[in-house]
C-alpha positions, 0 to 999 in steps of 0.5 A: 478446608479454604473457600471462596465465593467469587462473586465480586471476582466473578462481577470485575471478570464478566464486566456484569452484576453477579447476580446476573450470572448466578442464580442464588450463589456465585461460583465457589471452590473449596479446598477439600484436602491436600498432601501435608507438607507436600514439598518436602514429600516432592523433595524426598521422591525426587532425591530418590532418583538421585540417591542425594537425601544428604543434601536435604536441609531445612529450605532445600525443597524450593530450589530442588523442586524449581530445578526439576521443573526446569529440567522438566522433571515433573514425575515426583510432583505426582506424589502430592495431591489436592482435592476440590470441591466446585460448587454453583457451576454449570453442567457446561463447566463440568463437562469440560473439567471431567475430560481431563482423565489423570483426575478422580471425580464425584459429581452431583447426580441427575439421575438420583438428584430431583432437578425439579427446582434446578438453578442455573447459570446465565452466560455472561455474554447475554445482554442484560435486555435478554436476561428475563427472556432466558429465565423464562426458557429456564422456566419452560424447561422446569416445566418440561421436566415436572411434566414427564415426572408427573407422567411416571418417567424416572429422574434418569430419564426426565433429565434428557429435557435439561440444560447445560446451564443447570448448576452442578456440584463436583468434587475432583482429585488431581496430583500437582503435575496434573493440576499444572497441566489443567490449570495451563490448559483452562486459564487461557483466554480461549478456555470457557469463563466460568473454567477460567475463573475456577481454575485461577481460583485452584492456582491461587490456593496451591500457590499459598500451599506449594508455591514452588510447585507452581512457580512457572504458572502464572495468574492470568492478571486479566482474570485475577483483577479485582 
């Protein structure tokens, strides 16, 4: 299990102090599970297509996987999976992530979890002089939520007043082929800053465990600078 709190990383990327962005905690990415020896498994699956098992050797997986990727033969990568927990991100961010359909998701529920004291993410583009005003707005929403709960409204209905800024916790599982797709889209400068940060860290972890499976997916240096 690996995890990284991205406080210093976020501070550099967003060019502001991380405490201005995250209430209480910075975004956190944790690797919960990954296919054991993923590249060995992918080679075994891929060589089934060509019945070339006799070519398997101590270091054969690296070149073989890179050739598969260059040929666009990505399906063997689907045999390996990785599961991550992402914490202290906004629901605005998780709503983007769950749009990827070839993924299994378990997310903190606003129906079953009381949100009276919800934490929230402050957009990194918000000028420092407006931080207090934003915090006051979040307190107003908190009191609105409490009011409706006190009036007897169930959590599943009181949550209708909650903002996208609410922090959430989500566990996501995808195969390597899908992670390649997600990372390519979500580390683009056109992507929202939170999901860029999370997916950049996911890529770093995956490169550590399966470097050849992500050999052609580059870490955006503008995001990765620390």
